[in-house]
C-alpha positions in Angstrom: -13.1 71.9 -78.0 -12.1 75.0 -76.0 -11.1 76.8 -79.2 -14.5 75.9 -80.8 -16.3 77.4 -77.8 -14.2 80.5 -77.9 -15.0 81.0 -81.5 -18.7 80.7 -80.9 -18.5 83.2 -78.1 -16.7 85.7 -80.3 -19.2 85.3 -83.1 -22.0 85.8 -80.6 -20.4 88.9 -79.2 -20.0 90.4 -82.8 -23.6 89.6 -83.7 -24.8 91.1 -80.4 -22.7 94.3 -81.0 -24.0 94.6 -84.5 -27.6 94.3 -83.2 -27.1 97.0 -80.6 -25.6 99.3 -83.2 -28.5 98.9 -85.6 -31.0 99.5 -82.8 -29.4 102.6 -81.3 -27.9 104.4 -84.3 -29.5 107.8 -85.1 -31.9 107.8 -88.1 -31.7 110.7 -90.7 -34.4 113.4 -90.4 -37.3 113.3 -92.9 -39.2 116.6 -93.6 -42.2 116.2 -95.8 -42.6 118.7 -98.6 -45.5 121.2 -98.0 -48.5 120.4 -100.1 -48.4 123.6 -102.1 -44.9 122.9 -103.4 -46.2 119.7 -105.0 -49.2 121.3 -106.6 -48.6 125.0 -107.3 -45.7 125.9 -109.5 -43.7 128.9 -108.6 -44.1 131.7 -111.2 -41.0 132.3 -113.2 -41.2 136.1 -112.6 -43.3 138.5 -110.7 -45.5 140.7 -112.9 -44.8 144.4 -112.8 -47.6 146.4 -111.0 -49.9 148.4 -113.2 -49.3 152.1 -112.9 -52.8 153.1 -113.8 -55.5 150.6 -112.6 -57.7 149.3 -115.4 -61.5 149.6 -115.3 -61.8 146.0 -114.4 -59.8 146.6 -111.2 -61.6 149.8 -110.3 -65.2 149.1 -111.0 -67.4 149.4 -107.9 -70.5 147.1 -107.9 -73.7 149.0 -107.5 -75.5 148.3 -104.2 -78.5 146.0 -104.4 -80.9 149.0 -104.2 -79.4 150.4 -107.4 -80.0 147.3 -109.5 -83.5 146.4 -108.5 -86.2 146.8 -111.1 -88.4 149.8 -110.3 -91.7 148.8 -108.8 -94.8 150.2 -110.4 -97.1 150.6 -107.3 -98.1 153.8 -105.6 -96.6 157.0 -107.0 -93.6 155.3 -108.5 -92.9 155.7 -112.2 -93.6 152.7 -114.4 -90.8 151.1 -116.2 -91.6 153.0 -119.3 -89.7 156.3 -119.7 -91.5 159.2 -121.4 -91.0 159.0 -125.2 -89.9 162.2 -127.0 -88.1 163.1 -130.2 -85.1 164.0 -128.0 -85.6 162.1 -124.8 -82.9 163.9 -122.7 -83.6 167.4 -124.0 -87.2 167.1 -122.8 -86.4 166.1 -119.2 -87.1 168.4 -116.2 -84.0 168.0 -114.1 -82.4 169.6 -111.1 -78.8 169.8 -110.1 -77.5 168.6 -106.7 -78.2 172.0 -105.3 -81.9 171.8 -106.1 -81.7 174.4 -108.9 -83.3 173.7 -112.3 -81.0 172.3 -114.9 -81.3 173.4 -118.5 -81.8 170.2 -120.4 -81.7 172.0 -123.8 -77.9 171.3 -123.7 -78.8 167.9 -125.0 -80.4 169.3 -128.1 -78.2 169.1 -131.2 -75.0 168.5 -129.2 -73.5 165.2 -128.0 -73.2 164.6 -124.3 -71.4 162.4 -121.8 -73.3 161.5 -118.6 -71.1 160.0 -115.9 -73.1 158.1 -113.3 -71.5 158.2 -109.9 -72.0 157.8 -106.1 -70.2 159.6 -103.2 -68.9 156.3 -101.7 -67.5 155.1 -105.0 -63.7 155.8 -104.8 -63.1 155.3 -108.5 -65.9 157.8 -109.2 -64.3 160.3 -106.9 -60.8 159.9 -108.3 -61.9 160.5 -111.9 -64.3 163.5 -111.3 -61.5 166.1 -111.4 -60.5 164.7 -114.8 -64.0 165.0 -116.1 -64.2 168.5 -114.7 -61.1 169.5 -116.6 -62.3 167.8 -119.8 -65.7 169.6 -119.5 -63.8 172.9 -120.0 -61.4 171.5 -122.7 -64.3 170.0 -124.8 -66.9 172.6 -124.0 -67.5 173.4 -127.6 -67.8 169.8 -128.7 -69.5 167.8 -126.0 -71.4 168.5 -122.8 -70.0 166.5 -119.8 -72.4 166.0 -116.9 -72.2 164.1 -113.7 -75.4 162.2 -112.7 -75.6 161.6 -108.9 -77.2 158.1 -108.8 -78.4 158.5 -105.2 -80.1 161.9 -105.6 -83.5 160.2 -105.2 -84.7 157.1 -103.4 -87.9 155.1 -102.8 -89.7 155.8 -99.6 -93.2 154.4 -98.7 -93.7 153.5 -102.4 -92.9 157.1 -103.5 -89.8 158.4 -105.3 -88.5 161.2 -103.2 -85.3 163.3 -103.0 -82.6 161.8 -101.0 -81.4 164.9 -99.2 -78.8 163.1 -97.0 -77.0 161.8 -100.1 -77.4 165.1 -102.0 -75.8 166.9 -99.1 -72.9 164.5 -99.2 -72.6 165.0 -103.0 -72.6 168.8 -102.5 -69.8 168.5 -99.9 -67.8 166.3 -102.2 -68.2 168.7 -105.1 -67.1 171.7 -103.0 -64.2 169.8 -101.6 -62.9 168.9 -105.1 -63.7 172.3 -106.5 -65.9 170.8 -109.3 -67.6 173.2 -111.7 -69.1 170.9 -114.3 -72.8 170.2 -114.0 -73.8 167.7 -111.4 -77.5 166.6 -111.5 -79.9 164.4 -109.7 -82.0 161.9 -111.6 -85.7 162.4 -112.2 -88.2 159.6 -112.4 -87.3 158.8 -116.0 -83.6 158.6 -115.4 -84.3 156.5 -112.2 -86.1 154.0 -114.4 -83.3 153.8 -117.0 -80.7 153.3 -114.3 -82.7 150.5 -112.5 -84.9 148.7 -115.0 -83.1 146.1 -117.3 -85.6 146.6 -120.1 -83.6 149.3 -122.0 -80.1 148.0 -121.7 -79.0 150.9 -119.5 -79.3 149.4 -116.1 -76.4 150.4 -113.8 -74.6 147.5 -112.3 -71.2 149.1 -111.6 -70.1 152.6 -110.6 -69.1 154.6 -112.4 -71.0 154.0 -115.6 -71.0 156.5 -118.4 -73.6 157.0 -121.2 -72.5 158.6 -124.5 -75.4 160.4 -126.1 -75.5 161.7 -129.6 -77.0 165.0 -130.9 -80.5 163.4 -131.2 -80.6 162.3 -127.6 -79.9 158.6 -128.3 -77.6 156.7 -126.1 -74.9 155.6 -128.6 -72.6 153.9 -126.1 -72.1 152.7 -122.5 -68.8 152.8 -120.7 -68.5 150.8 -117.5 -65.8 151.7 -115.1 -63.4 154.6 -114.6 -60.6 156.1 -116.7 -57.7 158.4 -116.1 -57.4 161.7 -117.8 -55.8 160.4 -121.0 -58.2 157.4 -121.0 -61.1 159.8 -121.1 -59.6 161.9 -123.8 -59.3 158.8 -125.9 -62.9 157.8 -125.2 -64.2 161.3 -126.0 -62.1 161.7 -129.2 -63.2 158.2 -130.3 -66.9 159.0 -129.7 -66.7 162.3 -131.6 -64.8 160.7 -134.4 -67.6 158.0 -134.6 -70.3 160.7 -134.8 -68.3 162.6 -137.5 -67.9 159.5 -139.6 -71.5 158.5 -139.2 -72.6 162.0 -140.3 -70.4 161.8 -143.4 -71.8 158.4 -144.3 -75.3 159.7 -143.9 -74.5 162.7 -146.2 -73.0 160.5 -148.8 -75.9 158.1 -148.6 
């Protein structure tokens, strides 16, 4: 009987010891995976940075004031530019210094009008390139910078924006620019702002390519580096040459 009791006591002690072990043993640490590791795969390789930013990366959206349809009240121009045989050649324009600009340069010769603003960094970066190309292509195409903020609307009147023109002059002098820089007249203001003609400026810089007859043959949004602009200009001149040959053959 005593042996039986001893055996029961031993069994009880073993069970009790096992229970104490199970209750007091240290549990393994469990660290949940962060949510992103379960939903976002890690790229296999990091893309190389682009040496020259593309236009999509450098375009600067135009401010709201530059994309609003021109009102037609008071002394403002209507959204109907003056119609001429050569629209651009007939304009009465001034440069950013307030001096008359000879618009006859648009007559019988293609032109490139680059629309820019002083606060637009991509515009500023490419302006020395355009200045260089204006000299290089002087006999083939006229390159002009159109300062978008040379005029503004005040009390329902289109008036010169002297503060911005002063900033434009300071920028031109700082960069040593020599190619023509003009302010818009009422007609160019309408073209830049009204959506009716497909030339509304929504990003800076924007460039108009104009043929010998004063027709806008192409629109280039965004900036380019020096070689990029050479390619654009050469392509445009080649297009005009091919078009002229087709017309002669026709």
